[in-house]
N, C-alpha and C positions, 0 to 999 in steps of 0.2 A: 308551436306559438304563442301558448302563456305559460309561465313558469314562477309558482309564488314560492320564495324562497323566506321562510320565518318570517312571515307577514304581520303586526300587529297593528292593529289601529283604537285608537280609544277617546270617546267624545268627554266631557268635563271628570276625567279619571275613570272611565269604565272603561272597560275592555268589549268593545265590540267584535272584535277581532280580533285573536290571541293564537301565533307561534303560529302560522296558517303555513304550511308550507302540501303547492300540487301542481301537476302540471298535465294542461290541456293538449290533447295534441290535436294536427290538422285535419281535418276534415270533421275533424270530431263531432257529435250531437253529444251536449255534456248538461244534462240538468239538475241547479242545486236545489235541493232541497231542505227545507226545518220548519220550524214552529216562529211564531213571528218571537221577532226580537232577536235571532239567533244570527244574525250578521250576513246574511245570506244577499242582501240589496245592496250592504258598504262590500263587501266582496266584488261586488258585480261592477260598481261603481270606481273604485280604485284601478280596474282593467284600463278605461278610459280615463283616469285624472279625474273624473267629476270630486273623488276626495282622492286627497295624499296620503296615500297611507305612512307611518309614525316609522317605522325601523323594519330590516329586512329589504330582500327586494321583490320586485316584480318585474320577470322579462317579456318584452314581446318579442316573436323573433329574434332571438337570441340576445338581443340589446334590450339595459333597463329604459324604463319606461321614461324615464325624468330624463334619458338623454333627447326623447323629443320634444318639440313643442307643442303644448297641446290640442293645438288646432291639427299637427297634421295628424297624429294619434288616431284624433276624431274622426279625420276623414279617412283614414284607413279600417276602420270599425265602426259599421253599422248601427244606430241605436234605436229601440223599439219598449215603449212603455205603456204602464194599462193608462196613464190621462192622455196617451197620444202625441200631446201639446200641437196639432195643428195651426197655423196661422190663419186666423178666423177671416182677413177678407182676401188672402189670393184664394186661386180656383185648388183642385184636385190634381190639373195640373202644374203648375206654378209652384204647390207643397211638393210632389213628388222629384221638382226638378232643383230644390236647394241644392243638395252639393255637387250634381252637375254643374249648376251655374255658377258654380265658390272655385270650381275645377276650371273653369271658363269652357265647360267642353263646346263644341259648335256647334250653333240651333238645329240644326239637322240629328246631330247626333244623339243630343238631347231630348228629342219630339221622341225620335225611336226607341229609346230605352225608357222614355213614361210611358207609350204606348206597348211596348214588349211587357212591364209588367203591369199594369192596367189590369191585359188581357192572360195574363199569369196567376192575379188573382182575383179572378172572375169580377170583372169592372167596366166591362162593355167599354171603351174609348170612345165610343160615338155620343153616347150617354153620359157619363162623367166627368168627361175633360172637364168642362167648363162650369159643373157645378162649385157651390163652396160649403165649406165643412157644414155649416148649419141646413144642409140641404140633403146631409147624408146620413144613415141611420147609423147605430154605436159598433155594431159590424163592418157595416162600411166604412168608417171612420177609421179605424182598425184595417183594413187592410190597407187603406190610403197611409200609413201610418209604416206598418212594415216593407212598403212601398217606397216610401220616402227613406228608409236606413238602410232599400237594400241599391238604391241609383245610384249611387255611384262604386258598384263594384267595389266592395267594399273587401276585407283581407276575412273576416271577420264579425257575425253578424250578435249584438249583445240583445237579450229581450229580458224587461224586468218586468215578471206579473203580467205582460204581454193582455192576456186572455180573459184576468183576474172581474172587468164590469158587465162580462157580455154574459148571455143568457146560455144555456148549456148549448142549443143545436146552432147557432151561433160558434159559440168558441167550439164545438165536436168540429166542423168545417172548418175554420181557420189553423185547427191545430191538424189538423190533414193536409192543408195548404199549404203550413210551413216544412210536416215532412215530405208531401214531394219535392216543395225547393231546397231542402238538405239533399234531395236523392239527385235530385236534375243538377246541381250546383258542385257539389262535393264541396259545401263551406262549412269551416268551422262555426257552430253556434253557441252558445251559450244562452240559456236562458234558466231566469229563478221561478219560483214557483213555490206553495204550498200546498200545492196538491197532487198528492202520491196519485192519484190517477194519471195525469196530466204526463208523470215524471214519467210513467210506467210504458203510459203510450208512446214519447214522445222520445227517448233520450239509448245512448248506444250505450254512457257509462251516466249512475248516480253519484253526486256526490251528499252525503248528508251530513249540515253542522249542527253542532247547539253549543249554546252560550260563544260562538264565535271558534270552536274547534272544528277540526273535521270527523266525524266518529266512524265514519263506513265510505269505501268509494268501493261504487262493484256494477258489475252490469244487473239490469234486472231481476233477472233471475236471483242472480247471487244477492241482490238486498232483499229479495221475497223470501228466497230458501235459507239464507243463510243471514240472517241479521248480529251484529260485532254486539250487539248488548240489550236492556233491555225496552231502550230508549226507542231506538231502530224498529224493533215486535212492534211498539205501542203504536211508533209512528206511520207505519204503512198497515198494521193492522192483524192483530192477533188472527181474529174471530171468523176472517173472510180472506186469508193467505190463498187458498187450496182456488178461489176464485178468480183470483189477479192473477195465480199464474196462470189460466187459460186465458185471461186475455191476453198472452203473451204468441200466443200461436192459435195458427189459421184455421181454419177447418178443413184445407187441402190433407193437412196432417193425417185427419182422421177419415180419408175417402175411400167410401166403396164404389171403384170406379165400374162403371157400366152397370150398377143396379138402379130401380128404380122407385119410384115413391110416391102416396097424393098430395098433394095441396099444394102451396104455396111454396116455394123455391128460396134459398140460404144463398149466397155471394159463396165460391169457393173461398176468396179473400178474408171472410168477412170471422172475427176470433172467435174460438171457440166457446169463452163467456157468454160473447152473443148466440150462439147458438144453444147455449145449456139454458137463456135466457126465452127462447123459441119453439124448447121442449114443454119447457114448465107451461108455456104459457097455452100452447097447442092440447099438451096432455097427447103425446103422438112420440113414439120408440124410433122412427125413421122420417126423414126431411132432406126433400130431392134436392140437389146442389147443381150451381149454373155456374160458367164461366162469366169471365169480364167483358162477353159479350153477348151473354144468356145463353148459352148454350148449354143442354145437358150433358152434365159428366160423371154423375153417378147420385148416394145417397150418404148422407150422414147418419149412423146412427148413434142411439143415447147409450148402450152398451159398452160402444168402443169405447165414446167418451170419458166413460166410468172406469174402465179398464188403462186408463193412457196414465205410463206413468213418466209424471213433469220433472 
């Protein structure tokens, strides 16, 4: 889907991207992480030519991106950013319909697409369709921004720190929505963040950048279990790697089917990290587990969690 071949980019003689080679495959959720100034946002912006690379090649669907007109390329790539950039004097519906209108979709198709995306992103159309950005919360504005990025049914979605300014509850909810959209649509998503927990929660594959260079590429488990160097180990957090690894597995992995225990239940789809937190908070050694429909399916035991080989 996207291939960087020995790509470099400099600003005033200082390299932001240094000989970057990377392939992002179709349907993959790739998260690019790194400290401030690592070049992660520059790399993302070169994909849709908001920044032009100085040397090397960037291929999209097998073609060098400079063979596309910028506007043609950008219509095939949804783009969502932290600052959102909604048009303040347009309604939610008009904002989401930006690309479909540029593509001259029939009015009925555009309206149906707006309705579909508003429902998908939990913005009831009958409530929010005719509101303006200033009438929305920050989280609602970000949902509209994501809907706008998806409206033209792009081949891929680029996201640059999209949830960085949101409160933790709203941020977690939107992360869950993006993960669900990816699972349902199979779209290629490239997300930039400095938040390792966000990367671990969302990524199929993580790309770690340092000073414009790739220092490691791997699955969340590989990044946590086998950091390539001290920089990666420090970035992911040496002191709580075990806890982060628990976040990659669900309660279902330690379920004792058919057993019962007192107290409030935990969902089988919850992470083992959440389960550990519940054990510590409740000071118990067994917690009942329910499925998606709230039906009892067994228990999780602290002893099983502690013996788990991650």
